[in-house]
N, C-alpha and C positions, 0 to 999 in steps of 0.2 A: 234641471237637467238631470235625466240617470243616467251609468254607463258612461263611456267614452267616445260614445259617437256626437262627433259635429255637426249641432242644429242649424238653419237658417237662421235664426233668430240671436244666435252668438256672433252673425258675422255683422259689421260696420258697414254699412250701407247707404247708410244715410246725407247726401251730399252736405244740408245743414249741422248734422252731427260732425262729420268731419271740419269743415271749417271751422265749427267752436272749437275743436280739438286741438285747430292750428293757430286760429287767432291772438295773435299779441296784447290783444286789449284783456284778454281772460289769465293773464299770467299767476294771478293767485290761485285761482282755481286748476289750472294744468299743471302738472309736474313732467321733467325728465327725468329714466333714468338710462344711464351708460353702462351697458354690461357686453363689453366688445363679444363678439363681432355687431352684434344688435343694440341699438338704442329704442326707448320705449318711451312714447311721450303719450301721458295717460290722465283723465280725469275723473272725478263722482258727479255723472247726472243726475241731479234731484229731481228736474223737470222732466225727465220723460216721461210719454205719454203711451199708453197701450197697455199698462199695467205688467209688462215685461223687465222684471230689475235683473235679470242676470246679465254678467259680463260681456262685452259684446269688443271684438278686435278686426284689425285688418295689419295686413303683411305687406309691406314693400320691400321690395329690392329695386333700387335704381339701377338704368341703362349703362351711368357712369360708371357705378362697381362692378360691375357683371356685363359684359359687353353682348356675350352671347344670349338669343334665347332660352337653350337650352341650360344654360349656369343660370340665368335665372329662376327658373319653373323647377330647379332642384332644391336652390335656397328656400324658396317658398315652400315646397316641399316640406321635407326638412325640418322648417320653421313650426309648418301647421300639425308636424307629426308631433313634436315639443309640445306644443301648445294644448293639444288632443290630450296627452297622455297624463299633464299637470294641470290643468285647468282646475281640479277638484281643491288644490292649495287658496284658491282664491276663495273668498266669500262668494255666495251662490244668490244672495236675497241684496248685493249690495251693487247698485249700476255704474261700474265702472267702463268708461270707452276707454280702448286702448290702440293706438297704431306701432307695429313694432317695423322698424327702418332699420335694413342692412348698411354696417358701412365698411364694411371690412371688403379689399380689395382684392383677396384671393379667398381662392373656395375654401370652407372649412367643415370641418366631420360632423358628422349628427352630435356627436357626444359633445361637444362645444354649444352646439346651438342647445341642446338639454342644460347644461350648466348655466348659461344665459338665460333661460326660460327661469329658473328656481331662483337665479339671484333678482331677476326683477320680480316674480310672482311676491318672495320673500320680502318686500321693501316696499309693495306696496301692500302688505298684507300690514307691514310694521306703521305705515301712515295711516290705513284706513282703521285699527284697528289696533291703538297702542295699549301693549301690555303692562303691568307692572314690572317693576325690576328685579323681584324676586323671582317671578315666573320662568323671565329671561335665563335667570341663574342656572335655573336648573334644567332647563333643555338645553345648552352649552355645553 
């Protein structure tokens, strides 16, 4: 994927893939990251068919957290925009599937969404491609 556009193939739509992502039996494959106000459940799906190995995502804003549809849509748009602008931080050739779930009770500003996306992506990157400790100290 080139540029900042969000393509259809980047969206996690398959019911089977979503069920596998949230299934309790595969806890060694699935990981959860909490970066307030978002929680990310993710896994690397090496069995993906179709030859598309780009990261896939879905965004969920529960009605329990944001009662009004306008507020839910606003939070989804903020998160989608943050994902779109920072997706280059994820390795493009690894088939990562992730679900981003809103956990805050109040509306959060766009900057907080960006910060949580960055934290989530850095943690996923660290798990997928562990780097040597010497390189980590140089970048920090």
